[in-house]
N, C-alpha and C positions, 0 to 999 in steps of 0.2 A: 719539394717532394722527392723522395728517393726513387731511383730507377728500378730498384729491386724491392721485393716485399720485405717489410720490417718484421723481425721477430723480437719481442720484448720478453725477457725473463723477469718475473716479478716475485718478490719475496718480502721478508720483513727487514732485515738489516742490510742486505746486499753486501755481505762481507765474505762469503765463502761459496756456497753452491751456485748462486747466480753468476758470480765472477768466473767460476770454472766453466759453467755452461756457455757463457758469453765467449770466452777464449776458445773453447773447443769448436763452437759453431763458426766462429771466424776462421779458424784453421781449416776445417773440413767443408764448410759451406759458404765462406765469405764471398765466393764468386756468384752465389745464388741469392743471398740474403743480406740485408742490412741488419746488424745485430746490436742490441742494447740490453741493459739490465737496470732495474730500479728496486728500491725498497721503501716500505712504509715508514720505517725508522732507520734510515741509513747510518752506518757507522763507518769506520775505516776498514779497509780490506785487512782481514786477519793475516798476520805474518806467516802462519802455517799454510794458508791458502797460497800465498806468494811462493813459499818454499816448495810445496808439492807440485805446483804448476811449473816452476823452474825445472824441477826434476823431469818433468814431461816435455821439456824443451820449449815452454811457452812463458814469455816475459809479460807480466801484467802491468808494466810501467805505464802504459797508455790508458789503463782502466782506473776507474774510481767508483766508489759507492755513491750512487745517485738517488735522489728522492723521487718518489712517484710524482710529486708536484711538478718536477722538471719535464715529465713526459705527457701529462694530461693535456689533450688537445693539440699537442705539438708533433707527435709521431703518427704518420699514416699507418697505423698498425694493421697487420694482416694476421699475425699469429701472436697469441699471448700464452706463455707457458709459465705456470706457477710451480714452484718447487718446494713449497711448505704449506701445511694445513692452514695456518693463519692467513697467508696471502690468498689462498683459494677461497676462504670464507669471505674475505673483503673484496675480492676481485669483481663480482658482479656489479657492485655499486660504483666502482671506480672506472671500469672499462667496459660498459655494456655494449659498445659498438664494435668491439674487436672479435672477429671470428676467423678461424676456429680458436677456441680456448682449450688448452690442454693442461692436465695436472699430472706431473711426474713427481711422485713422492720419493725423496731420498732422506736418509737420516741427517740430522744437523751435526756436522763434525765439530762445530764450535762448542756444542753441549757435551762433547766427550770428556770423560774424566780419566784420571790415572796419571801415570808418569808421562814425561814428555815423549818418550818413545811410543807409548800406548796411544797417546793422542795423535801423534804423527801417523801411526798405522791407520787410525780411523779416517783421517784426512785423505790418505792415499787410497783407501778402499772406496770412499765416496767419490773421489776424483775419477777413479777407474770406472765406477758405475755410471757416472755422468757421461764420460767419454763414450762408453759403449752405447748408451741411450741415444746420444747425439748421432753417432754413426748409423745406428739402426733407423732412426727417424729420417735421416737424409736419404737412405735407400728407399724408403716407402713414400716419400713426399714429393709431390710436384708443386712448386711454388704457385700460390694464388697471386694474381696480379690485379 
């Protein structure tokens, strides 16, 4: 069991938004929380996710896209944060015992179309939105134990 409350970021593929959130929460709140992320249909971390996080000074080398099955019954969850509609819809049946549950809606950068530069711009915008949300949440949150 972890000494710090666990925050689990939950989504579908676990290839972009959750990886960003996991890295930012570790950076800004790793002294207060254990942090993990998982997806219902995990894939590899998107290369553009790695790129924009490296631009922000965060290396995702230690992170990987994990399956929800790896977390069920194994993490002493205290906070569950979903970052996509599909995960929010599936969440109540997968993690009914975790409270509080939060839903932070961010656009899916992986779904962005256009040139490489246009897609990169979307990834950067979502990264910055997630970072701002993490910082704001940490200001207003006292960890549950």
